[in-house]
C-alpha positions as CSV (number, residue, x, y, z in Angstrom):
1,X,-85.8,314.6,213.4
2,X,-84.3,318.3,213.6
3,X,-80.7,319.6,214.0
4,X,-80.1,321.0,217.3
5,X,-79.2,324.2,218.6
6,X,-75.4,323.8,218.2
7,X,-76.1,322.5,214.2
8,X,-77.9,325.5,213.2
9,X,-75.2,327.7,214.9
10,X,-72.7,326.1,213.0
11,X,-73.9,326.3,209.7
12,X,-76.3,329.8,210.3
13,X,-76.5,331.6,213.2
14,X,-72.7,332.2,214.3
15,X,-71.3,330.9,210.8
16,X,-69.2,333.8,209.0
17,X,-67.7,334.7,206.0
18,X,-64.3,334.5,206.3
19,X,-61.3,336.6,204.6
20,X,-58.3,335.4,205.9
21,X,-57.2,331.9,206.9
22,X,-54.7,330.1,208.7
23,X,-52.4,327.7,207.1
24,X,-53.6,324.6,207.4
25,X,-54.3,322.4,204.2
26,X,-57.3,320.6,203.3
27,X,-56.6,317.1,202.8
28,X,-58.4,315.8,199.2
29,X,-60.1,313.0,201.3
30,X,-62.1,316.2,202.6
31,X,-62.7,317.5,199.5
32,X,-64.1,314.2,198.5
33,X,-66.3,314.0,201.5
34,X,-67.4,317.6,201.2
35,X,-68.7,316.9,197.6
36,X,-70.2,313.4,198.7
37,X,-72.4,315.4,201.2
38,X,-73.1,318.2,198.7
39,X,-74.6,316.2,196.0
40,X,-77.4,315.0,197.6
41,X,-78.9,318.3,198.2
42,X,-82.1,318.7,195.4
43,X,-82.2,320.1,192.3
44,X,-84.9,320.3,189.4
45,X,-85.3,316.5,188.1
46,X,-82.1,315.8,190.1
47,X,-80.2,317.9,187.3
48,X,-77.3,318.6,189.4
49,X,-76.0,321.5,186.8
50,X,-73.1,322.5,189.3
51,X,-69.6,321.6,188.0
52,X,-66.3,322.3,190.9
53,X,-62.9,323.3,190.7
54,X,-61.2,323.1,193.9
55,X,-58.1,324.9,193.3
56,X,-55.2,324.0,196.5
57,X,-51.8,324.2,194.2
58,X,-49.7,327.3,193.6
59,X,-49.8,326.7,190.1
60,X,-53.9,326.7,190.2
61,X,-54.0,329.9,192.2
62,X,-51.3,331.5,189.7
63,X,-54.3,330.7,187.0
64,X,-57.1,332.0,189.0
65,X,-55.2,335.1,189.9
66,X,-56.0,337.4,187.0
67,X,-59.5,337.4,186.8
68,X,-59.9,338.4,190.3
69,X,-60.6,341.6,191.6
70,X,-58.1,343.4,193.7
71,X,-60.2,343.4,196.4
72,X,-60.7,339.4,196.5
73,X,-56.9,338.9,195.4
74,X,-54.9,338.5,198.9
75,X,-58.1,336.8,200.7
76,X,-58.1,334.0,197.4
77,X,-54.5,333.2,197.4
78,X,-54.0,333.4,200.8
79,X,-57.2,330.4,201.5
80,X,-56.4,326.7,201.7
81,X,-58.7,326.2,198.9
82,X,-60.5,328.3,196.7
83,X,-63.8,326.2,194.8
84,X,-64.9,328.0,191.6
85,X,-68.8,327.2,191.8
86,X,-69.9,326.6,188.0
87,X,-72.4,325.1,185.8
88,X,-72.5,322.9,182.8
89,X,-74.9,324.4,180.1
90,X,-75.5,320.9,178.7
91,X,-76.3,319.1,182.1
92,X,-79.3,317.4,180.6
93,X,-77.1,315.2,178.7
94,X,-76.4,313.4,182.0
95,X,-80.5,313.2,182.7
96,X,-81.0,309.8,181.5
97,X,-78.5,308.4,184.4
98,X,-79.8,311.1,187.0
99,X,-83.3,310.9,186.5
100,X,-84.0,307.5,184.9
101,X,-87.8,307.1,185.8
102,X,-88.5,309.9,182.5
103,X,-86.0,308.6,179.5
104,X,-87.9,312.0,177.8
105,X,-86.5,314.4,180.2
106,X,-83.7,315.6,178.3
107,X,-85.8,316.7,175.7
108,X,-87.7,319.2,178.0
109,X,-83.7,321.4,177.7
110,X,-82.6,320.2,174.1
111,X,-85.7,321.6,172.9
112,X,-85.9,325.1,175.2
113,X,-82.6,326.9,175.4
114,X,-84.0,329.6,177.8
115,X,-85.2,326.4,180.2
116,X,-82.2,324.8,180.1
117,X,-80.0,328.1,180.7
118,X,-82.3,329.0,183.6
119,X,-81.9,325.6,185.0
120,X,-78.5,325.0,184.6
121,X,-77.8,328.7,186.8
122,X,-80.4,328.2,189.2
123,X,-79.7,324.6,190.2
124,X,-75.9,325.5,189.9
125,X,-76.5,328.5,192.1
126,X,-78.2,326.2,194.5
127,X,-75.5,323.6,194.6
128,X,-73.0,326.4,195.4
129,X,-75.2,326.8,198.6
130,X,-74.6,323.2,199.6
131,X,-71.1,323.7,198.9
132,X,-71.1,326.2,201.7
133,X,-73.3,324.5,204.0
134,X,-71.6,320.8,203.7
135,X,-68.4,322.4,204.2
136,X,-69.2,324.4,207.4
137,X,-70.8,320.9,208.4
138,X,-67.1,319.2,207.9
139,X,-65.7,322.1,210.2
140,X,-64.4,324.5,207.6
141,X,-65.1,327.8,207.1
142,X,-65.9,329.5,203.5
143,X,-65.8,333.4,202.2
144,X,-68.0,333.2,199.1
145,X,-67.4,336.4,196.4
146,X,-68.2,337.4,192.8
147,X,-65.5,339.8,192.2
148,X,-63.9,338.2,189.5
149,X,-64.2,338.3,185.7
150,X,-66.3,335.4,184.7
151,X,-64.8,335.4,181.0
152,X,-61.0,335.6,182.0
153,X,-62.0,332.4,184.4
154,X,-64.2,330.2,181.8
155,X,-61.2,330.6,179.4
156,X,-58.3,329.6,181.4
157,X,-60.2,326.7,183.1
158,X,-63.1,325.4,180.9
159,X,-62.0,326.1,177.4
160,X,-62.0,322.3,176.7
161,X,-65.7,321.4,178.4
162,X,-67.7,324.5,178.0
163,X,-68.6,324.6,181.7
164,X,-69.3,328.1,182.8
165,X,-68.5,329.7,185.9
166,X,-71.0,331.1,188.8
167,X,-69.0,331.9,192.0
168,X,-66.1,331.3,194.3
169,X,-65.8,330.0,197.5
170,X,-62.6,330.3,199.7
171,X,-62.5,327.3,201.8
172,X,-60.3,326.5,205.0
173,X,-60.0,327.4,208.5
174,X,-60.6,331.2,209.2
175,X,-58.9,333.6,211.1
176,X,-61.5,335.3,213.3
177,X,-59.3,338.8,213.0
178,X,-60.8,338.5,209.2
179,X,-64.5,338.6,210.3
180,X,-66.8,341.8,210.0
181,X,-68.7,342.6,212.9
182,X,-72.3,340.9,211.3
183,X,-74.5,342.8,209.6
184,X,-78.0,343.3,210.2
185,X,-80.9,340.7,208.3
186,X,-84.1,341.9,207.6
187,X,-87.0,341.4,209.7
188,X,-89.5,338.8,209.1
189,X,-92.0,341.4,207.9
190,X,-89.6,343.0,205.8
191,X,-88.9,340.2,204.3
192,X,-92.0,337.8,203.9
193,X,-95.4,337.8,202.5
194,X,-97.6,335.0,204.6
195,X,-100.5,334.5,201.8
């Protein structure tokens, strides 16, 4: 089974990064559906280290605003939802539930801080990409960003649980006026080695 051309266009070929948003709220049920899709994306040892904050209130946006770079403030404040894609450095504590066929899996990470940190960041980033694809599959638009102060976000949102922010994704119904002309991509020969 494969996705048809329209599906590929929706998820990749015609999908764009959005910077302006229509004023249409995103229902909590849609955010639940979004998570219920993205959670099935594969991660190493089913570790699932990503954690998400879906900011959709004025209070939440005001809490986030001091951490945003100037170029990202307006588009983030106007987006119906801003997701903080974060990860739990102690994700391995959930492995007895998530990876039950190997009860010793937790020890892979409790005995190796470097492996735990790399696994959390790498797989949490993958899950952030799954978030974007899942959002597109539901007819939503996205705009991912790195322009913010991670330490400020972590202090404002994760002081109690120790999660760490990775990147932000604005989610909503994008206004085409805020889309740039598509930038070039590397050709196969520039980006791929067949070995």
